[in-house]
C-alpha positions, 0 to 999 in steps of 0.5 A: 089631562092637562099639563098641571094634572100630569105634573101633579101625578108625576111628583106625587108618584116620585115622592110616594105621598098618599095621593088621597090626602092630596086629592082632598086638598085639591078638591077643597082648592077647586071648591074655593075657586068655584066659590070665588068665581061665583061671587065675582059673577054676583058682584058684577050683576050688582047683587046687594043681598048675598045669601048662601041659598042662592049660591050653588057650591059643591057641598061635601060632608067633612069631618072636623078632623080633616080641617083641625089640628088637635095636639102639638108635639114639640121635640127640641134638641138643646145643647145639653139636653133633649126634650119633648112636650105635648100641648093642646092648641091653646098652648096648655102643656099636657106632657113634658119629658126630658132625657133625664126623665128617661134615666139618661144623665150627664153626657148621655143626654146629648146622645140624640138617637138613644134619647129620642127613641126612649122619649118617643116610646115613653110618649106613646105609652103614656099618651094613648089619647093621641092615637086617632087625633090630627097632630102637628109636629114641631121640630126644633134644631133637629137636623139629621134625626128628623126622618127617624122621628117622623117615621117612628111617630107616623107608625102610630099617630096621625101627623097632619103638619110637620114644621121644622125650626132650625135655629143653630147656624150650620157654620157657626159664628163669625171668627174674630179678625186677626190683628196684624203685627206691626213691623218697625225698621231697625236703624244702624 
């Protein structure tokens, strides 16, 4: 085993990731590297007619689900509300729920833990077609609750990609400069 394999295995064990998915990704990368080297060899030999039949690539049957993301679940924390919506790849919205649709009103909509747990349970009841499809999860301004959201959704859904978009700064806006007081000398 070379050093890269050892490092890969130790990092995978420490993070408790599913190594089977990582091994598949690694296989695809090795396959691409083999294709690149064979194309470079063909280019050096000045082949003008490149056909797929001449190239010996490792072929493995892949499902469409291994390579695609079929739906996008987006969870947004706004200043006064919490929203969740499901869309397909083209951007057509299939489901949209806010904290008001779960029965929360006023300041209750800002209570993130309650709002998110109710929204996720409502989504899982209504959207049964998401069960075995690869999903991308987009999190907008979800700082502390990202682990809660991901763990609840991972129980029943197959999450392929997680993206986090944090738009609010952690320290806020720059404060206004304080004006100095002018001192005048008093004459006697």
